[in-house]
C-alpha positions in Angstrom: -0.1 0.0 0.1 1.3 3.4 -1.1 0.5 5.9 1.9 1.4 9.0 0.4 -0.6 8.5 -2.9 -3.4 10.6 -3.7 -6.0 10.4 -6.9 -6.8 13.8 -8.2 -9.6 14.5 -10.2 -9.9 17.5 -13.0 -12.0 19.5 -10.5 -9.1 20.0 -8.2 -6.7 20.5 -11.6 -9.3 23.2 -12.6 -9.2 24.9 -9.1 -5.4 24.8 -9.1 -5.3 26.6 -12.5 -8.0 29.3 -11.8 -7.3 30.7 -8.2 -4.0 32.5 -7.8 -4.3 32.0 -4.1 -5.2 28.2 -4.5 -3.9 26.2 -1.5 -4.3 23.2 -4.2 -1.9 24.7 -6.4 0.6 25.0 -3.3 0.0 21.2 -2.5 0.5 20.2 -5.8 3.7 21.8 -6.3 5.1 22.1 -2.7 4.3 18.4 -1.4 5.8 15.2 -1.2 3.0 13.5 -2.3 2.5 11.2 -5.2 -0.6 12.1 -7.3 -2.4 9.7 -9.6 -5.3 10.4 -12.2 -7.0 8.8 -15.1 -5.3 10.1 -18.1 -8.5 11.5 -19.2 -7.8 15.0 -17.3 -5.7 16.0 -19.5 -8.5 15.7 -22.2 -10.8 17.3 -19.8 -8.0 20.4 -19.2 -7.9 20.9 -23.4 -11.7 20.6 -23.8 -12.0 23.6 -21.1 -8.7 25.5 -21.4 -10.3 28.8 -22.9 -13.2 29.0 -20.1 -9.9 28.1 -17.6 -7.8 30.6 -19.1 -10.5 33.4 -18.9 -11.3 32.1 -15.4 -7.9 32.6 -14.1 -6.9 35.6 -15.6 -3.4 34.6 -16.6 -1.9 34.9 -19.7 -1.5 32.1 -22.1 2.1 31.5 -21.3 1.4 31.7 -17.7 -1.4 29.3 -17.8 0.3 26.6 -19.8 3.4 26.9 -17.4 1.2 26.3 -14.3 -0.6 23.4 -16.4 2.7 21.9 -17.6 3.9 22.2 -13.9 0.6 20.2 -12.6 1.1 17.5 -15.0 4.3 16.8 -14.4 3.6 16.1 -10.8 0.8 13.5 -11.6 1.2 10.0 -12.6 -1.3 9.0 -15.3 -3.2 5.9 -15.3 -4.9 4.9 -18.6 -8.3 4.3 -18.1 -8.6 0.8 -19.7 -6.6 -0.2 -16.4 -9.4 1.1 -13.9 -11.5 -1.8 -13.0 -15.1 -2.0 -13.3 -15.2 -2.6 -9.7 -13.0 0.5 -8.8 -15.0 2.9 -11.5 -18.5 1.8 -9.5 -16.6 2.6 -6.1 -15.8 6.1 -7.5 -19.2 6.6 -8.9 -20.8 6.0 -5.4 -18.5 7.9 -3.8 -19.1 10.9 -5.9 -22.3 10.5 -8.0 -24.2 13.3 -6.1 -21.0 15.6 -6.0 -19.8 15.8 -9.8 -22.5 14.8 -12.1 -21.0 13.2 -15.5 
């Protein structure tokens, strides 16, 4: 069991990109934790990058520098590697929080 492993979702990365005073950004950049995420996270960021860029009030260069720094800290897992049982557990935990 990996005790310092954290699964990070797209919403946390959105928050880290949008807020200048983001505690999430600090944790992502300054902690010794190991972050994991399904590889779909990158697609979601690019899908919403114009809205994120506008909301963040960062320049395009700043935005992509933060984005690059964040994704360098995350170990990506292909969605095919995530079992149906794990997907169901994740759904059960989050179904009323983040509707897909």
